[in-house]
C-alpha positions as CSV (number, residue, x, y, z in Angstrom):
1,M,-0.2,0.0,-0.3
2,M,1.6,3.8,-0.7
3,Q,1.5,6.0,1.6
4,S,-0.2,9.8,1.7
5,L,1.5,12.0,1.1
6,T,-1.1,14.6,2.5
7,N,-2.6,12.4,5.6
8,R,-6.0,13.7,4.6
9,A,-6.8,9.8,3.0
10,K,-9.8,8.7,4.3
11,P,-11.2,5.2,4.5
12,V,-14.1,4.2,2.7
13,D,-16.8,2.5,4.2
14,R,-17.7,-1.0,2.3
15,R,-20.6,-2.1,4.9
16,P,-23.4,-2.5,3.0
17,M,-26.2,-0.1,2.8
18,N,-29.3,-1.1,4.6
19,F,-32.6,0.7,4.6
20,V,-32.2,4.0,5.6
21,D,-29.3,4.5,3.6
22,R,-31.1,3.1,0.2
23,L,-33.7,5.5,1.2
24,Y,-30.7,8.5,0.8
25,L,-32.7,10.9,3.1
26,P,-30.3,11.8,5.1
27,A,-27.6,12.8,1.9
28,V,-30.8,15.1,0.7
29,L,-31.8,16.7,3.8
30,K,-28.2,17.7,4.5
31,G,-28.1,19.0,0.9
32,M,-31.7,21.1,1.4
33,S,-30.1,22.4,4.2
34,I,-27.2,23.5,2.9
35,T,-28.7,25.0,-0.1
36,F,-31.5,26.8,2.0
37,G,-28.4,28.1,4.2
38,H,-27.0,30.2,1.4
39,I,-30.3,31.9,1.1
40,F,-29.6,34.3,4.2
41,K,-26.3,34.6,2.8
42,K,-25.4,37.8,1.1
43,P,-25.5,37.5,-3.1
44,P,-21.5,37.1,-4.0
45,T,-22.2,39.4,-7.8
46,I,-22.9,42.7,-8.5
47,K,-25.8,43.9,-10.1
48,Y,-23.6,45.8,-12.7
49,P,-23.5,49.1,-14.7
50,E,-26.0,50.1,-11.5
51,Q,-23.8,49.5,-9.2
52,T,-19.8,49.7,-9.2
53,R,-16.9,47.3,-7.6
54,E,-13.7,48.9,-5.3
55,F,-10.7,48.5,-7.2
56,S,-7.6,47.7,-5.3
57,P,-4.9,50.8,-5.7
58,V,-3.3,49.1,-7.7
59,F,-5.7,48.4,-10.3
60,R,-4.9,48.9,-14.3
61,G,-6.9,49.9,-17.1
62,L,-6.8,51.5,-19.8
63,H,-3.8,53.6,-20.9
64,V,-4.0,57.8,-21.2
65,L,-2.8,60.0,-22.5
66,N,-2.4,63.1,-20.3
67,R,-2.2,66.6,-20.6
68,D,-0.5,69.7,-18.6
69,E,-2.4,72.5,-17.2
70,E,-2.5,74.5,-20.0
71,G,-4.0,71.9,-22.2
72,R,-0.6,71.4,-23.9
73,E,0.0,67.2,-24.9
74,R,2.8,66.3,-22.3
75,C,4.2,63.7,-24.7
76,T,7.4,64.1,-26.4
77,A,8.1,60.7,-28.6
78,C,11.3,60.5,-26.0
79,G,10.9,56.3,-26.7
80,L,11.2,54.7,-23.3
81,C,7.1,53.8,-23.1
82,A,7.7,52.0,-25.7
83,V,11.2,50.4,-25.0
84,A,10.4,49.8,-22.1
85,C,6.9,48.0,-22.6
86,P,7.7,43.9,-22.6
87,A,5.5,43.7,-25.3
88,E,6.2,45.6,-27.4
89,A,2.7,46.9,-27.6
90,I,3.3,50.9,-28.1
91,T,4.6,52.1,-31.6
92,M,5.0,56.0,-31.8
93,E,6.5,58.7,-35.1
94,A,8.1,61.6,-33.7
95,A,7.9,64.6,-35.8
96,E,9.0,68.8,-34.9
97,R,6.5,71.6,-33.7
98,E,6.2,73.7,-36.0
99,P,5.6,77.6,-35.4
100,G,2.8,78.4,-34.2
101,E,1.7,75.4,-33.0
102,E,3.5,76.3,-28.7
103,N,-0.9,75.3,-27.5
104,L,-0.4,72.2,-28.6
105,Y,2.9,71.2,-27.3
106,R,4.7,71.0,-24.5
107,E,7.7,70.8,-26.3
108,E,10.1,70.9,-30.2
109,K,9.2,67.2,-30.6
110,Y,6.0,65.5,-30.4
111,A,4.2,62.6,-31.2
112,A,2.8,62.8,-34.1
113,R,1.5,59.1,-34.0
114,Y,1.4,57.1,-30.8
115,E,-0.7,53.5,-30.8
116,I,-0.6,50.5,-28.5
117,N,-2.3,47.4,-28.8
118,M,-4.1,46.5,-26.6
119,L,-4.1,43.1,-27.0
120,R,-0.4,43.0,-26.8
121,C,-0.2,44.8,-23.3
122,I,-0.3,43.3,-20.3
123,F,-1.1,46.1,-17.9
124,C,2.5,46.2,-16.2
125,G,2.4,49.7,-16.0
126,L,6.5,49.7,-16.9
127,C,5.2,52.3,-20.2
128,E,4.1,54.9,-17.3
129,E,7.0,53.9,-14.8
130,A,9.6,54.6,-17.9
131,C,8.2,57.6,-18.6
132,P,10.2,61.2,-17.2
133,K,7.1,63.6,-18.1
134,D,4.2,62.0,-16.8
135,A,2.8,62.1,-20.1
136,I,1.1,58.5,-19.6
137,Y,-0.5,56.7,-17.0
138,L,-2.9,53.7,-16.8
139,S,-6.5,55.1,-15.1
140,E,-9.2,53.6,-13.4
141,T,-11.8,52.6,-16.9
142,F,-11.8,48.8,-18.0
143,A,-10.7,48.1,-21.4
144,P,-13.7,47.6,-23.2
145,S,-14.6,44.7,-25.6
146,N,-15.0,44.8,-29.0
147,F,-16.0,42.2,-32.1
148,A,-13.0,42.8,-34.4
149,R,-8.6,42.9,-33.7
150,K,-8.8,46.8,-35.1
151,G,-10.9,47.5,-32.5
152,F,-8.5,47.2,-29.4
153,I,-5.4,49.5,-31.3
154,Y,-6.0,52.5,-29.8
155,G,-4.3,55.8,-31.7
156,K,-4.1,59.3,-30.3
157,K,-7.1,60.5,-30.4
158,D,-8.9,57.0,-28.8
159,L,-5.9,57.7,-25.7
160,L,-5.1,61.8,-25.0
161,I,-6.8,63.4,-22.2
162,P,-9.4,66.1,-23.0
163,N,-8.3,69.4,-22.7
164,P,-9.1,70.7,-19.6
165,V,-9.0,74.2,-20.4
166,T,-11.7,73.2,-23.0
167,Q,-13.3,70.6,-21.7
168,P,-12.6,70.8,-17.7
169,E,-15.9,68.2,-16.3
170,E,-14.6,65.7,-19.2
171,Y,-10.7,66.1,-17.9
172,A,-11.3,65.7,-14.6
173,K,-14.3,62.7,-15.1
174,A,-11.1,60.7,-17.7
175,K,-8.5,61.7,-14.9
176,G,-10.1,59.6,-12.4
177,K,-9.0,59.3,-8.3
178,R,-6.0,59.4,-8.5
């Protein structure tokens, strides 16, 4: 006989069943008492979207490209977020700021094209940690479902937070509690 590793083995009762055991009445009553006990417990589900669940303080949701207080984009297209990304989900192209665009971009260089492939993203937060300008952060928003692969590739217009000067309510909502 092989020795048990956990010492949780229970010997099996092999005696023949009597009349009461064959009725299965005690087993049925025991099962019904367990079921009846669950009626008075708090339900584990929530009624989403009317109710929302509390998230952990370290929850990482959708990416957001941040703006400064004057509404200018913070991203300088340095590429550190793309280099830090272990899943290689971030691609960007840099461009030079034209004269007269000082109110749009904070630095001389900006991200002309910025894309995140959410099918590749593992929500590790390394892009947020690598950014020296606090231009990208992971918000408290869920990644929505989609039926097409193209819908999971977020461009700059999808990621950019609303302008705090022209859209203060939308900016505050997008900024979240952080």
